[in-house]
N, C-alpha and C positions, 0 to 999 in steps of 0.2 A: 791480708792475701804476705807472704816469703817473699821478697824482692830479692834476695841474697839466693834464694835454690831456681827464682825464676832464671838468672843470668850464670848460672853456674852451671860446670862440667869436667869433667875428669879424667882423667886421660885415658884410664880402661873404654870410656863411654865414646872418645876419638878415637880411639883403635876399633871398637865393632861398628863404628858410624863407619866409617875411611875403605875397613873391609869388604863391608857389608856393599858400598857404596861400588868398590872398584870389582868383583865379583858380580854383581848385578850386570853393570855395563860391560862384561866379557861375556856374560852368561844374551845378553841383549843382543851384541853385536851377531853371538853367534850364528843364536834366533835368527838375526835378521839378512845373514849371508846363504842361511839354509832355504826360508820365503822369498827372500826377496824385497828391492825394496819398495815395492807393491803396496808394501802393511802399513807403510806412515803415508805415501807420495797420494794415492791419487782420491783419497777421503770422500769416499760410499760412504753415505749412511754407518755401515758395517765396519769400515777402518778407522772412520770416528767412533766408535764405539769401543773399539782394540784401544786403539789411542788415549782414552781417557782410560780403562780397565788399566791397563798398563801404567801411566800414572801414578791412579790407585795402588798398586801391588808397588809398585816400585818406591812410593815415599812412605808407607807402610811396612816395607822389608829392611828399609834401611834406617829407620830412625826410630824402631820398636827392635823389643826382643823376641815376641813372633807376632807374624810369621817368620820363622827361620829367612836364612839363606834360602839355601834347596828347597823350602817349601815355596816362597815367591815364585824361585826361577821353572819351581813344576809349574804352578800357577802360569803364568807366561809361557810357558810350552803351550800348552792345551788352550789358553787363546790363539797362538801362531797357529796349530794343528785343527782348529777348529776356522776359523779365518779361508785356511789352504783347505779343506774342505766345500765350504760354502762358498767359496770360489770355482773348484771340478764344477760340483753342482750347476753352478750359474752358468759357469762355461759348454756343459751339457746340454743344459736347457736353451741355450740359448737368449739368458735374459741379461 
């Protein structure tokens, strides 16, 4: 194992991680504002699955080259839309 590569990072990687983290944070706050805090607070089984999914997408988007920031944000937007659709169906069916 090459220890020097395990503990190394260059400025381009730092800049990429920083920009991805800031961009993802802004996108996540926007989605949360649009869909409401219920997305994270109630923690039903659907909400827990969404929180884990967002965490996974966040980690892979911020720390890797692929998926790109826009792909990660699109995936999170889809999770929010799916959760919104499920909540509408549950409300109409009184579940």
